[in-house]
C-alpha positions in Angstrom: -7.3 -28.5 28.9 -7.6 -25.3 27.2 -10.4 -24.2 24.8 -8.3 -23.9 21.9 -6.7 -27.5 22.3 -10.3 -28.9 22.8 -11.3 -27.3 19.6 -8.5 -28.8 18.0 -9.7 -32.2 19.3 -13.1 -31.8 17.9 -11.6 -31.0 14.7 -9.6 -34.0 14.5 -12.7 -36.1 15.0 -14.3 -35.9 11.7 -14.0 -32.1 10.5 -12.4 -31.6 7.2 -8.6 -30.5 6.6 -9.1 -26.8 6.4 -11.0 -26.9 9.7 -8.3 -29.0 11.2 -5.8 -27.1 10.1 -7.3 -23.8 11.3 -8.0 -25.2 14.5 -4.4 -26.4 15.2 -2.8 -23.2 13.6 -5.0 -21.1 16.4 -3.3 -23.8 18.9 0.2 -23.1 18.1 0.3 -19.7 16.4 -2.1 -16.7 16.7 0.1 -14.9 14.1 -0.2 -17.6 11.5 -3.8 -18.2 12.5 -4.3 -14.3 11.8 -2.7 -13.9 8.6 -3.2 -17.3 6.7 -7.0 -16.3 6.1 -5.6 -13.5 4.0 -4.0 -15.8 1.4 -6.0 -16.5 -1.9 -8.1 -19.7 -1.1 -5.8 -22.0 -3.5 -3.0 -21.1 -1.2 -4.1 -21.4 2.3 -4.5 -25.3 3.2 -0.9 -25.7 1.5 0.6 -22.8 3.4 -1.0 -23.8 6.5 0.0 -27.4 6.1 3.7 -26.2 5.5 3.9 -24.1 8.8 2.3 -27.0 11.1 5.4 -29.3 9.7 7.8 -26.5 10.6 6.2 -26.4 14.0 7.1 -29.9 14.4 10.5 -29.4 13.9 10.4 -26.2 16.4 8.6 -28.5 18.9 11.6 -31.0 18.8 14.4 -28.1 18.9 12.6 -26.3 21.8 12.2 -29.2 24.2 14.3 -28.8 27.2 14.4 -32.5 28.1 15.7 -34.1 24.6 19.6 -34.2 24.3 21.3 -32.9 21.0 21.7 -36.4 19.9 18.0 -37.1 20.5 17.1 -33.9 18.7 19.2 -35.0 15.7 17.7 -38.1 15.4 14.1 -37.0 15.4 14.9 -34.2 13.1 16.3 -36.8 10.7 13.2 -38.8 11.2 11.0 -36.2 10.5 12.7 -35.0 7.2 12.3 -38.7 6.3 8.4 -38.8 7.0 7.9 -35.3 5.0 9.7 -37.1 2.3 7.7 -40.5 2.3 10.4 -42.3 3.2 9.4 -43.2 6.9 6.4 -43.8 9.2 4.5 -41.0 10.6 2.8 -43.0 12.9 5.9 -44.4 14.3 7.6 -41.1 14.6 4.8 -39.8 16.4 4.6 -42.4 18.9 8.3 -42.2 19.3 8.6 -38.5 20.0 5.1 -38.1 21.9 6.6 -40.8 24.4 9.8 -38.4 25.2 8.7 -35.1 25.2 9.3 -33.3 28.3 6.4 -32.6 30.7 6.2 -29.2 30.2 5.5 -29.0 26.3 2.2 -27.5 25.6 -0.4 -29.5 25.3 -1.6 -28.1 21.8 2.4 -29.1 20.4 1.6 -32.5 21.8 -1.4 -33.2 19.8 0.2 -31.7 16.8 3.0 -34.5 17.2 0.4 -37.2 17.9 -1.4 -35.8 14.4 1.6 -36.1 12.4 0.1 -38.8 10.2 -2.7 -36.7 9.3 -0.9 -33.5 8.7 1.2 -35.5 6.2 -1.8 -37.0 4.5 -3.2 -33.7 4.0 -0.5 -33.0 1.7 -1.2 -35.8 -0.7 -3.9 -33.3 -2.1 -1.0 -30.8 -3.2 0.7 -30.7 -6.5 3.9 -32.2 -7.0 5.8 -28.5 -7.0 4.0 -27.6 -3.9 5.1 -31.0 -2.1 8.7 -30.5 -3.4 8.9 -27.2 -1.5 7.4 -28.5 1.5 9.7 -31.4 1.7 13.1 -29.2 0.9 12.0 -26.5 3.7 11.7 -29.4 6.4 14.7 -31.2 5.1 16.9 -27.9 5.4 15.5 -26.8 8.8 15.5 -30.2 10.4 19.4 -30.3 9.7 20.2 -27.0 10.3 18.0 -26.7 13.9 19.9 -30.1 14.9 23.4 -28.8 14.0 22.8 -25.8 15.9 21.3 -27.4 18.8 24.5 -29.6 19.2 26.5 -26.2 19.1 24.2 -24.3 21.6 26.2 -22.1 24.1 24.8 -20.2 26.8 27.6 -17.6 25.8 26.0 -17.0 22.2 27.3 -17.6 18.8 30.8 -16.9 17.7 29.9 -14.6 14.8 27.4 -12.4 13.2 27.6 -14.8 10.4 26.7 -18.0 12.5 23.7 -15.9 13.6 22.6 -15.5 9.9 23.1 -19.0 9.2 20.9 -19.9 12.1 18.3 -17.4 11.0 18.3 -19.0 7.8 17.8 -22.4 8.9 14.9 -21.5 11.2 13.5 -18.7 8.8 14.8 -18.1 5.8 13.9 -21.5 4.4 10.4 -20.8 5.4 10.6 -17.8 3.1 12.0 -19.6 0.1 9.0 -22.4 0.8 6.6 -19.4 0.9 8.2 -17.9 -2.4 8.0 -21.3 -4.3 4.4 -21.7 -3.4 3.6 -18.2 -4.4 5.4 -18.3 -7.6 3.5 -21.7 -8.6 0.3 -19.8 -8.0 1.5 -16.4 -9.6 2.7 -16.5 -13.2 3.4 -12.8 -12.7 5.6 -13.4 -9.4 7.4 -16.4 -11.6 8.8 -13.8 -13.6 10.9 -12.5 -10.4 11.4 -15.8 -8.8 15.3 -15.7 -8.9 15.0 -12.0 -7.1 12.5 -12.9 -5.1 14.2 -16.2 -3.7 17.1 -13.8 -2.8 14.8 -11.4 -1.0 12.8 -14.2 0.9 16.1 -14.8 2.8 16.2 -11.3 4.3 12.6 -11.1 5.0 12.8 -14.6 6.9 15.9 -13.1 8.9 14.1 -9.8 9.5 11.4 -11.8 11.3 13.9 -14.1 13.1 16.2 -11.5 14.3 13.3 -9.8 15.8 12.3 -12.8 17.7 15.6 -13.6 18.9 16.2 -9.9 20.3 12.6 -10.0 21.8 13.4 -13.5 23.4 16.8 -13.1 24.6 16.0 -13.4 28.7 13.5 -16.3 27.9 16.4 -18.1 25.9 18.8 -17.4 28.6 16.7 -18.8 31.2 16.6 -22.0 29.2 20.7 -22.0 28.8 20.4 -20.9 25.1 21.9 -17.7 23.5 21.2 -16.8 19.8 23.2 -13.6 19.8 26.8 -13.1 18.2 29.8 -12.5 20.6 31.7 -10.6 17.9 29.2 -8.0 17.7 29.3 -7.2 21.4 32.8 -7.6 22.0 33.6 -4.7 19.5 31.6 -2.9 22.2 33.6 -4.2 25.2 30.7 -6.8 26.3 31.3 -10.5 26.6 28.0 -12.4 26.3 29.4 -14.8 28.9 28.2 -12.1 31.6 25.0 -11.8 29.9 23.2 -11.6 33.2 24.5 -8.1 33.6 23.8 -7.2 30.2 21.1 -4.6 30.9 23.5 -2.4 32.9 26.4 -2.3 30.6 26.3 0.4 27.8 28.5 -2.1 25.7 25.4 -4.4 25.7 23.0 -1.7 24.6 25.3 -0.4 21.8 25.5 -4.4 20.6 21.7 -4.5 20.7 21.6 -1.5 18.6 24.1 -2.7 16.0 21.7 -6.0 15.5 18.8 -3.8 15.5 20.1 -1.7 12.4 21.0 -5.2 10.9 17.2 -6.2 11.2 16.2 -3.2 9.7 18.4 -3.4 6.9 16.8 -6.7 6.1 13.4 -5.3 6.6 14.3 -2.9 3.8 15.2 -5.9 1.6 11.9 -7.5 2.9 9.7 -4.5 1.6 11.3 -5.0 -1.8 9.9 -8.4 -1.8 6.6 -7.3 -1.0 6.8 -4.6 -3.8 7.6 -7.3 -6.3 4.2 -9.0 -5.5 1.7 -7.8 -8.0 -0.5 -5.2 -6.7 -3.7 -7.1 -7.7 -2.6 -9.8 -5.1 -3.4 -8.0 -2.0 -4.1 -11.0 0.1 -0.7 -12.1 -0.7 0.7 -8.3 0.0 -1.4 -8.3 3.4 0.0 -11.9 4.6 3.7 -10.3 4.1 2.7 -6.9 5.3 1.2 -7.9 8.6 4.4 -9.9 9.6 6.6 -7.2 8.5 4.8 -4.6 10.0 4.6 -6.2 13.5 8.3 -6.9 13.4 9.4 -3.4 12.5 7.1 -2.4 15.6 8.8 -4.8 17.9 12.2 -3.5 16.9 11.2 0.2 17.4 10.1 -1.1 21.1 13.6 -3.0 21.4 15.4 0.1 20.4 13.6 2.3 22.8 14.2 0.1 26.0 17.4 -1.7 25.6 17.4 -2.4 29.2 14.4 -4.7 28.9 14.2 -7.6 31.1 11.4 -9.8 29.4 10.0 -10.3 26.2 6.8 -9.1 27.8 8.5 -5.7 28.2 8.7 -5.0 24.4 5.7 -7.2 23.0 3.6 -4.9 20.7 -0.2 -4.3 22.1 -3.1 -5.7 20.6 -3.9 -2.0 19.5 -0.7 -2.0 17.6 -1.5 -5.1 16.0 -4.8 -4.0 15.0 -3.4 -0.4 13.5 -0.9 -2.7 11.6 -3.9 -4.5 10.2 -5.9 -1.7 9.1 -2.7 0.1 7.6 -1.8 -2.6 5.6 -5.1 -3.1 4.1 -5.3 0.5 3.3 -1.9 0.8 1.8 -1.5 -2.6 0.1 -1.7 -1.5 -3.4 0.1 1.8 -3.1 3.8 1.0 -3.7 4.9 4.8 -2.9 2.9 5.1 0.3 4.5 1.8 1.5 7.9 3.2 0.9 7.1 6.2 2.9 5.5 4.2 5.8 8.7 2.0 5.8 10.7 5.0 6.5 8.4 6.6 9.0 8.1 3.4 11.2 11.4 2.2 10.5 13.9 4.9 9.8 16.6 4.6 6.9 18.9 1.5 8.0 22.4 1.5 7.3 23.6 -0.8 4.6 23.9 -4.3 5.3 27.4 -5.3 6.6 29.4 -6.9 3.9 28.8 -10.6 4.1 25.5 -10.2 5.7 
């Protein structure tokens, strides 16, 4: 058992909710464990709770041993648990019993602790609980749908990839926006615009993950790339194994990088609508966006990469992102200049994207 999981076990036995969630976040997501402490204290527990709820849905989606029918059943069951219409202990027992042997121990522990994760949300406002419930309901239904449609030869179109990104990450952006707007009256004045931009923010992060994880997904029999984009460049995703040696594959990858950068430009507009005095909120978003942009740069410079490790940004880059974000968070013009310097000038989004 790893030290991090042991920490979570200790936290489970008597620690307060915030310490429990901090321990679990360190186990299941180093990125969120890094960024959540930047948030105002009033938001840390609810955002951490929301992430852990989403991570349980991710665990169902990622399990290689569950059939698509089982994934649909457990996703639906969990959405009912979050909505207080089903027993979390029964859900946890049922899912834990069928998880594949290779599922990380930290995720197993999170599933077993479903009842506590749900109980923590009892202390949230009605608006916060509604935001979390809506996110999980949409995510669970969408992930189950795409597991039923999973094809090692990819998704049919870029529009399908957009929908997948929405279900996996866009809804998280919407959830965060609802939570931020309840917290900040100044943000609430821009809520409609923020909700639209939040989807692009989520798509930036998810497209980056999809591109980085192409080969890991391929080995699991999954592919979330759009066939139509690569077909325009003369490459068939059914031949993905030979992608790194095919010019058409590199060109299709470049087109998707451009789409992701275009969404990143809208993600920056989202950040600029956060009041300058809310530097914690800005940093929370800037760190995620900055790391995505740097990852896209690495993918673009090495389109023949063979593993996510080949394009993973270094710890030094992460530290630089944190330092630059903290220095520039309150300066809109500087943030725009940094974006152009790091991401370039992306093409306009394709119609319908």
